[in-house]
C-alpha positions as CSV (number, residue, x, y, z in Angstrom):
1,M,7.2,-12.4,6.9
2,T,10.3,-14.1,5.3
3,G,12.5,-16.6,7.1
4,R,15.3,-14.0,7.7
5,T,12.8,-11.4,9.0
6,W,11.4,-14.0,11.4
7,A,14.8,-14.9,12.6
8,R,15.6,-11.3,13.3
9,F,12.2,-10.9,15.0
10,A,12.7,-14.0,17.1
11,R,16.2,-13.1,18.2
12,R,14.8,-11.0,21.1
13,K,12.8,-12.8,23.8
14,R,10.7,-9.7,24.4
15,N,9.3,-9.9,20.9
16,L,8.3,-13.6,21.4
17,F,6.8,-12.7,24.8
18,G,4.7,-10.0,23.2
19,L,3.6,-12.4,20.4
20,G,2.7,-15.1,22.9
21,L,0.7,-12.6,25.1
22,A,-1.2,-11.3,22.0
23,A,-1.9,-14.9,20.9
24,A,-3.2,-15.7,24.4
25,L,-5.6,-12.8,24.4
26,A,-6.7,-13.7,20.9
27,L,-7.5,-17.2,22.0
28,L,-9.4,-15.8,25.0
29,A,-11.5,-13.7,22.6
30,V,-12.1,-16.5,20.2
31,F,-13.0,-19.1,22.8
32,A,-14.8,-16.8,25.3
33,D,-17.9,-19.0,25.1
34,F,-15.8,-21.9,26.3
35,V,-14.5,-19.9,29.2
36,A,-17.8,-18.3,30.5
37,S,-21.3,-19.3,29.4
38,S,-24.6,-20.0,31.0
39,R,-25.1,-22.9,28.7
40,P,-23.1,-26.2,28.8
41,I,-20.6,-27.1,26.2
42,A,-22.1,-30.6,25.8
43,L,-25.4,-31.7,27.2
44,R,-27.4,-35.0,27.4
45,L,-31.0,-34.3,28.2
46,G,-33.9,-36.7,27.9
47,G,-31.9,-39.2,25.8
48,R,-30.8,-36.5,23.3
49,L,-27.2,-35.2,22.9
50,Y,-26.7,-31.5,22.4
51,L,-23.2,-30.5,21.3
52,F,-21.9,-27.0,21.7
53,A,-25.0,-25.8,23.3
54,N,-23.0,-22.7,24.3
55,L,-22.7,-21.7,20.7
56,V,-25.9,-23.2,19.0
57,D,-29.3,-21.8,19.9
58,Y,-31.3,-25.0,20.3
59,R,-35.0,-24.3,20.5
60,D,-35.5,-27.1,23.0
61,L,-33.0,-25.6,25.4
62,R,-34.4,-22.0,25.6
63,S,-36.2,-22.9,28.8
64,F,-33.3,-25.1,30.1
65,D,-32.9,-25.2,33.9
66,P,-29.6,-26.7,35.1
67,G,-31.2,-27.7,38.4
68,R,-33.6,-30.1,36.7
69,L,-31.2,-32.6,35.2
70,G,-32.4,-36.2,35.5
71,P,-30.4,-39.2,36.8
72,A,-29.4,-40.2,33.2
73,D,-28.6,-36.6,32.1
74,W,-25.2,-35.0,32.3
75,A,-23.6,-31.7,31.2
76,V,-20.0,-30.4,30.5
77,W,-19.8,-26.8,31.7
78,P,-17.3,-24.1,31.0
79,P,-15.1,-23.0,34.0
80,C,-17.4,-20.0,34.6
81,R,-21.1,-21.0,34.5
82,H,-22.3,-17.5,33.8
83,G,-22.9,-15.5,30.7
84,P,-21.8,-11.9,30.1
85,Y,-25.4,-10.6,30.0
86,E,-27.0,-12.9,32.6
87,I,-28.8,-11.0,35.3
88,P,-29.8,-13.0,38.4
89,P,-33.6,-13.2,39.2
90,L,-34.8,-11.0,42.0
91,A,-35.8,-13.9,44.1
92,S,-32.2,-15.1,44.3
93,V,-30.7,-11.6,45.3
94,T,-29.6,-11.6,48.9
95,G,-27.4,-8.5,49.0
96,A,-26.4,-5.3,47.2
97,F,-24.6,-5.0,44.0
98,P,-21.8,-5.1,43.1
99,E,-21.0,-8.4,45.0
100,P,-17.5,-9.1,46.3
101,P,-15.6,-12.1,44.9
102,S,-17.0,-15.4,45.9
103,R,-16.9,-19.1,44.9
104,D,-19.7,-18.6,42.5
105,H,-18.3,-15.3,41.1
106,P,-14.5,-15.4,41.4
107,L,-14.2,-11.7,40.5
108,G,-17.6,-10.6,41.9
109,T,-20.3,-8.9,39.9
110,D,-21.0,-5.5,38.4
111,N,-23.8,-3.1,39.4
112,A,-26.4,-5.2,37.6
113,G,-25.4,-8.5,39.1
114,R,-23.6,-9.8,35.9
115,D,-20.5,-11.9,36.5
116,T,-17.3,-9.9,36.1
117,L,-15.2,-12.8,34.9
118,A,-17.7,-13.6,32.1
119,R,-17.8,-9.9,31.0
120,L,-14.0,-9.8,31.0
121,A,-13.6,-12.8,28.8
122,H,-16.3,-11.6,26.3
123,G,-15.0,-8.1,26.6
124,A,-11.7,-9.3,25.1
125,R,-13.6,-10.2,21.9
126,V,-15.1,-6.7,21.7
127,S,-11.9,-4.8,22.4
128,L,-9.7,-6.9,20.2
129,A,-12.2,-6.9,17.3
130,I,-12.6,-3.1,17.4
131,G,-8.8,-2.7,17.7
132,V,-8.0,-4.9,14.8
133,A,-10.8,-3.7,12.5
134,A,-10.0,0.0,13.2
135,A,-6.3,-0.6,12.6
136,L,-6.9,-2.3,9.3
137,V,-9.2,0.6,8.1
138,Q,-6.6,3.1,9.2
139,V,-3.7,1.3,7.5
140,V,-5.5,0.5,4.2
141,I,-6.6,4.2,3.8
142,G,-3.2,5.5,4.9
143,L,-1.3,3.1,2.7
144,L,-3.2,3.9,-0.4
145,L,-3.2,7.7,0.1
146,G,0.5,7.7,1.2
147,V,1.6,5.8,-1.9
148,V,-0.4,8.0,-4.2
149,A,1.0,11.2,-2.6
150,G,4.6,10.0,-2.6
151,Y,4.6,8.6,-6.1
152,L,2.6,11.1,-8.0
153,R,3.6,14.2,-6.2
154,G,2.0,17.4,-7.5
155,W,-1.5,18.3,-6.6
156,P,-2.4,14.8,-5.2
157,D,0.4,15.1,-2.7
158,L,-0.7,18.6,-1.8
159,L,-4.3,17.7,-1.2
160,I,-3.5,14.5,0.8
161,S,-0.8,16.2,2.9
162,R,-3.0,19.1,3.7
163,A,-5.9,16.8,4.7
164,A,-3.5,14.8,6.9
165,E,-2.2,18.0,8.6
166,V,-5.8,19.1,9.3
167,L,-6.6,15.8,11.0
168,L,-3.4,15.8,13.0
169,S,-4.0,19.4,14.2
170,F,-7.1,18.3,16.3
171,P,-6.6,16.6,19.7
172,L,-7.5,12.9,18.9
173,L,-9.8,12.1,21.8
174,L,-11.6,15.4,21.4
175,L,-12.1,14.7,17.7
176,L,-13.5,11.2,18.4
177,L,-15.9,12.5,21.0
178,A,-17.1,15.2,18.6
179,V,-17.8,12.7,15.8
180,Q,-19.4,10.2,18.1
181,G,-21.5,12.9,19.7
182,V,-23.0,13.8,16.3
183,L,-24.3,10.2,15.9
184,E,-27.8,9.6,17.3
185,R,-26.7,6.2,18.7
186,T,-23.2,4.8,19.0
187,T,-22.6,1.2,18.0
188,L,-19.6,-1.1,17.7
189,L,-19.5,-0.5,13.9
190,S,-19.6,3.2,14.3
191,T,-16.8,3.1,16.9
192,M,-14.6,1.0,14.5
193,A,-15.3,3.4,11.6
194,V,-14.7,6.6,13.6
195,I,-11.4,5.4,15.0
196,G,-10.2,4.0,11.7
197,L,-11.3,7.0,9.6
198,T,-9.6,9.6,11.9
199,R,-6.3,7.8,12.4
200,W,-5.1,7.3,8.8
201,A,-3.0,10.5,8.7
202,D,-0.2,9.0,10.8
203,T,0.1,6.0,8.5
204,S,-0.2,8.1,5.4
205,R,2.8,10.3,6.3
206,L,5.0,7.2,7.0
207,V,4.1,5.5,3.7
208,R,4.5,8.8,1.8
209,A,8.1,9.1,3.1
210,E,8.8,5.5,2.0
211,A,7.2,6.1,-1.4
212,L,9.4,9.2,-2.0
213,R,12.4,7.0,-1.4
214,V,11.3,4.0,-3.5
215,R,10.3,6.1,-6.5
216,E,13.9,7.2,-7.0
217,L,15.4,3.7,-6.9
218,P,17.1,2.3,-10.0
219,Y,14.6,-0.5,-10.6
220,V,11.7,1.9,-10.6
221,E,13.5,4.1,-13.2
222,A,14.3,1.1,-15.2
223,S,10.6,0.1,-15.2
224,R,9.7,3.5,-16.5
225,A,12.4,3.3,-19.2
226,L,11.1,-0.1,-20.4
227,G,7.7,1.5,-21.1
228,S,5.7,0.4,-18.0
229,S,2.7,2.6,-17.3
230,G,2.6,4.7,-14.2
231,L,-0.2,2.5,-12.7
232,R,1.8,-0.7,-13.4
233,T,4.9,0.7,-11.8
234,L,3.0,1.9,-8.8
235,L,1.2,-1.4,-8.2
236,R,4.1,-3.8,-9.0
237,H,7.2,-1.9,-7.7
238,V,6.3,1.0,-5.4
239,L,3.3,-0.3,-3.4
240,P,4.8,-3.7,-2.4
241,N,8.0,-2.0,-1.2
242,C,6.0,0.4,1.0
243,L,4.3,-2.4,3.0
244,S,7.0,-2.5,5.7
245,P,5.9,0.8,7.5
246,A,2.3,-0.2,7.0
247,L,2.8,-3.5,8.7
248,V,4.5,-1.9,11.7
249,A,1.6,0.7,11.8
250,V,-0.9,-2.1,12.0
251,T,0.5,-3.4,15.3
252,F,0.8,0.1,16.9
253,G,-2.6,0.9,15.5
254,V,-4.3,-2.1,17.2
255,A,-2.8,-1.0,20.6
256,S,-3.9,2.6,20.1
257,A,-7.4,1.6,18.9
258,I,-7.9,-0.6,22.0
259,L,-7.1,2.2,24.3
260,L,-9.3,4.7,22.4
261,E,-12.2,2.3,22.4
262,S,-11.9,1.8,26.1
263,A,-11.6,5.5,26.7
264,L,-14.7,6.2,24.6
265,S,-16.7,3.4,26.3
266,F,-15.6,4.7,29.7
267,L,-16.9,8.2,28.8
268,G,-20.2,6.8,27.4
269,F,-19.4,7.4,23.7
270,G,-18.2,3.9,22.7
271,A,-19.7,0.5,23.0
272,P,-23.4,0.8,24.1
273,E,-24.9,-1.0,27.1
274,P,-25.1,-3.9,27.8
275,T,-22.1,-4.8,25.6
276,A,-19.3,-6.6,27.4
277,S,-16.5,-4.1,27.1
278,W,-13.4,-3.4,29.2
279,G,-14.1,0.3,29.1
280,L,-17.7,-0.1,30.3
281,L,-16.6,-2.4,33.1
282,M,-14.2,0.3,34.3
283,A,-16.9,2.9,34.1
284,D,-19.2,0.7,36.3
285,G,-16.5,0.2,38.8
286,F,-15.6,3.9,38.9
287,Q,-19.1,4.8,39.9
288,D,-18.6,2.9,43.2
289,I,-14.9,3.2,43.5
290,L,-15.0,3.6,47.3
291,D,-16.8,0.2,47.6
292,P,-14.1,-2.6,47.9
293,A,-16.4,-4.9,46.0
294,A,-16.2,-2.6,43.0
295,R,-12.4,-2.5,42.8
296,P,-12.1,-5.6,40.7
297,L,-14.3,-3.9,38.1
298,V,-11.5,-1.3,37.6
299,L,-8.4,-3.4,38.3
300,A,-9.1,-6.5,36.2
301,P,-10.0,-4.7,32.9
302,G,-7.1,-2.3,33.6
303,L,-4.6,-5.1,33.8
304,L,-6.0,-6.7,30.6
305,L,-5.8,-3.4,28.8
306,F,-2.2,-3.0,30.0
307,A,-1.4,-6.5,28.8
308,A,-3.0,-6.0,25.4
309,V,-1.4,-2.7,24.7
310,S,2.0,-3.9,25.9
311,A,1.8,-7.0,23.7
312,F,1.1,-5.1,20.5
313,N,3.6,-2.5,21.3
314,L,6.3,-5.1,21.8
315,I,5.3,-6.8,18.5
316,G,5.5,-3.4,16.7
317,D,8.9,-2.6,18.1
318,G,10.2,-6.0,17.1
319,L,8.8,-5.7,13.5
320,R,10.3,-2.2,13.2
321,E,13.7,-3.6,14.1
322,A,13.3,-6.7,11.9
323,L,12.2,-4.8,8.9
324,D,14.9,-2.1,9.2
325,P,16.7,-1.8,5.9
326,R,20.1,-1.7,7.7
327,A,19.3,-5.1,9.3
328,Q,18.4,-6.6,5.9
329,G,21.8,-5.8,4.3
330,A,20.7,-2.6,2.5
331,V,24.2,-1.3,3.0
332,E,26.8,-3.9,1.8
333,P,29.4,-5.0,4.3
334,S,32.0,-4.7,1.6
335,A,31.6,-0.9,1.7
336,F,32.8,-0.9,5.3
337,I,35.6,-3.3,4.5
338,T,36.9,-1.2,1.6
339,S,36.7,2.0,3.7
340,A,38.7,0.3,6.4
341,Q,41.3,-0.9,3.9
342,N,41.6,2.6,2.5
343,R,42.3,4.0,6.0
344,V,45.0,1.4,6.6
345,M,46.7,2.0,3.2
346,S,46.5,5.8,3.3
347,P,49.8,7.5,4.4
348,A,50.0,9.1,7.8
349,P,51.9,12.3,8.4
350,N,55.4,12.0,9.9
351,P,55.5,14.1,13.1
352,E,59.3,14.5,12.8
353,G,59.1,15.8,9.2
354,G,60.1,14.0,6.0
355,D,58.1,11.6,4.0
356,A,54.8,10.3,5.2
357,T,54.7,6.7,6.5
358,P,51.8,4.2,5.9
359,A,49.3,4.1,8.7
360,E,49.4,1.0,11.0
């Protein structure tokens, strides 16, 4: 993104708000182990210092019991001292699950006794990773096929356009459910691949339209006239100038992929148990929706989904406006000035008859 494009993007506060919200969610996903973990961030035990025990699997700490720290031992804990997959021992269970919010569990627990806050933090990592990976697969395939279809025309355009129309003719969620249902076992990788491989048609049509415009521009014709091969012209002149719609499609694709992953997980066709996923959390809460203790399982991931989708949609709208050719001076202001001068200088008809008078 150039300096002028960034200036146009940052001109609207809603774009910066969306960017900041997306950055906050990304930080939550990256540093989820520093927000919620059953292992301390730093630990001194038996005269030995263990750094980042929440990330490194120290063999000596596999049977670590936080209640047995000696007088000279100390530990630095994350804000939430529970992991996303930690199930309480049966001896410590005193009531039914899910548990309501408490001091030990600020947002309560799910149906298996796992901390809701911990699963929310680590679920951001799963949802954003699937969203970004699926959007990149979608955009890379759509960009390449769209450029080839728009630049080469002929039978490549016919085949790619018909394949895109076939994909777009199916209801998206029904198509995803059918593909996931064929697989013996759904995984995070299969969810990413299915979403990315079935969403490229939208991006392909956008890029194709841009490639049709770019291929007729004077500098592309000049490149051909100078003897450049078709492949060189495609890679050096057409493809770089078709990146703008693809960049916008990435942001909208991330928001759409996050929603689709959550919907698939909610229906049991997405992330497998016991993966920490916002969709799975909502599915657990929906099973006991009449229980007040289960309502945070639906409301909390729903709010995070709303925040993530809104953030990426705001970024997409801002990029679309910032990359608009009219905002980049594609139409010279002098054209409007000359047109205005011509209107002023052109004679206006005299209502009383006689010679025409210059327009005021």
